[in-house]
C-alpha positions as CSV (number, residue, x, y, z in Angstrom):
1,M,-96.0,-36.2,26.7
2,T,-92.9,-35.8,24.5
3,R,-90.6,-32.9,24.5
4,K,-90.4,-30.9,21.3
5,K,-86.9,-30.0,20.0
6,V,-86.6,-26.2,20.6
7,S,-82.9,-25.6,19.7
8,D,-80.7,-26.2,16.8
9,G,-78.8,-29.5,16.9
10,L,-75.1,-29.9,16.5
11,L,-75.6,-30.9,12.9
12,D,-77.4,-27.7,12.2
13,Y,-74.6,-25.7,13.8
14,L,-71.7,-27.4,12.1
15,T,-73.2,-27.8,8.6
16,Q,-75.4,-25.9,6.1
17,T,-77.6,-26.8,3.2
18,C,-75.7,-27.6,0.1
19,P,-76.1,-24.9,-2.5
20,R,-75.3,-27.2,-5.4
21,C,-78.0,-29.8,-4.7
22,K,-80.4,-27.4,-3.0
23,G,-80.8,-29.2,0.2
24,V,-80.4,-32.9,-0.4
25,G,-76.9,-32.9,1.1
26,R,-75.2,-31.1,3.9
27,I,-71.8,-29.4,3.8
28,L,-69.6,-27.9,6.5
29,S,-70.7,-24.4,7.7
30,N,-68.4,-21.4,7.1
31,N,-67.7,-21.4,10.9
32,S,-66.5,-25.0,10.7
33,N,-64.3,-24.2,7.6
34,F,-63.0,-21.1,9.4
35,I,-61.9,-23.2,12.4
36,E,-60.3,-25.8,10.2
37,A,-58.4,-23.0,8.2
38,E,-57.0,-21.6,11.5
39,R,-55.8,-25.1,12.4
40,I,-54.1,-25.5,9.0
41,I,-52.3,-22.1,9.5
42,H,-51.1,-23.0,13.0
43,K,-50.0,-26.5,11.9
44,I,-48.1,-25.4,8.8
45,C,-46.5,-22.4,10.5
46,A,-45.4,-24.5,13.5
47,S,-43.8,-27.2,11.3
48,N,-41.8,-24.9,9.1
49,R,-38.9,-22.5,9.7
50,Q,-39.8,-20.2,6.9
51,P,-40.6,-16.7,8.0
52,A,-43.6,-16.1,5.6
53,F,-46.6,-18.1,4.2
54,L,-49.2,-17.5,1.6
55,F,-52.5,-19.3,2.0
56,K,-55.4,-19.5,-0.5
57,G,-59.0,-20.2,0.2
58,N,-62.6,-19.2,-0.4
59,I,-63.1,-15.4,-0.2
60,E,-65.7,-15.8,2.7
61,I,-63.3,-17.9,4.8
62,A,-60.4,-15.6,3.9
63,S,-62.5,-12.6,5.1
64,M,-63.3,-14.3,8.3
65,L,-59.6,-15.1,8.9
66,I,-58.5,-11.6,8.2
67,G,-61.2,-10.0,10.3
68,K,-62.2,-6.3,10.7
69,K,-59.3,-4.0,10.3
70,A,-57.0,-7.1,9.8
71,S,-57.5,-8.0,13.5
72,G,-57.7,-11.7,12.8
73,L,-54.7,-11.6,10.6
74,N,-52.7,-9.7,13.2
75,R,-53.7,-12.2,15.8
76,L,-52.6,-15.1,13.7
77,Q,-49.3,-13.5,13.0
78,A,-48.7,-12.8,16.6
79,E,-49.6,-16.4,17.6
80,T,-47.4,-18.0,15.0
81,G,-44.6,-15.5,14.9
82,K,-44.8,-15.6,11.1
83,K,-45.7,-13.2,8.3
84,I,-49.0,-14.5,6.9
85,Y,-50.7,-13.6,3.6
86,I,-54.2,-14.8,2.9
87,Y,-55.6,-14.7,-0.6
88,G,-59.3,-15.3,-1.1
89,D,-61.2,-16.0,-4.3
90,N,-64.7,-17.0,-5.4
91,E,-63.6,-20.1,-7.3
92,T,-62.1,-22.0,-4.4
93,P,-64.7,-24.1,-2.5
94,P,-65.0,-23.1,1.2
95,E,-63.6,-26.5,2.4
96,N,-60.4,-26.0,0.3
97,F,-57.9,-23.9,2.3
98,M,-54.2,-24.5,1.5
99,N,-50.7,-23.2,1.7
100,I,-49.5,-22.3,-1.8
101,K,-46.2,-20.6,-1.0
102,K,-43.6,-20.4,1.8
103,G,-40.3,-18.7,1.9
104,S,-38.8,-15.3,2.6
105,I,-41.1,-12.4,3.2
106,K,-40.0,-10.9,-0.2
107,E,-40.7,-14.1,-2.1
108,V,-44.2,-14.6,-0.5
109,E,-45.1,-11.0,-0.9
110,Y,-44.2,-11.2,-4.6
111,A,-46.4,-14.3,-5.0
112,F,-49.3,-12.6,-3.3
113,Q,-48.9,-9.6,-5.6
114,E,-48.9,-11.8,-8.6
115,L,-52.2,-13.3,-7.5
116,E,-53.7,-9.8,-7.0
117,N,-52.5,-8.8,-10.5
118,Q,-54.1,-11.9,-12.1
119,R,-57.4,-11.0,-10.3
120,K,-57.2,-7.4,-11.7
121,N,-56.5,-8.7,-15.2
122,K,-59.5,-11.0,-15.1
123,T,-61.8,-8.2,-14.1
124,I,-60.5,-6.0,-16.9
125,L,-61.2,-8.7,-19.5
């Protein structure tokens, strides 16, 4: 008698069905992309003396990083000792998470506000 697989395998946990090809391929799951985004934040913050950083990524990954009532964002800021801004949009693929600005808190906050203003102008048009 053979044993039937009763639980999801590691591949099923770490990946999801590709929405573009409708199941022919596999892509990293949002959980995997979330973990990688946290690694990127820690690595960049640890290797730079700048006090503030702006990161950009997929809106779902950004939401996971920020967390409920900004609990995730507050945790990341406490762990890194840096001011962190996270901007999420629907156009960025989940696997593309990047640092787009570093500098003083004022400079990074201004860049974040510019992105927010661009988003508002897009929705108005």
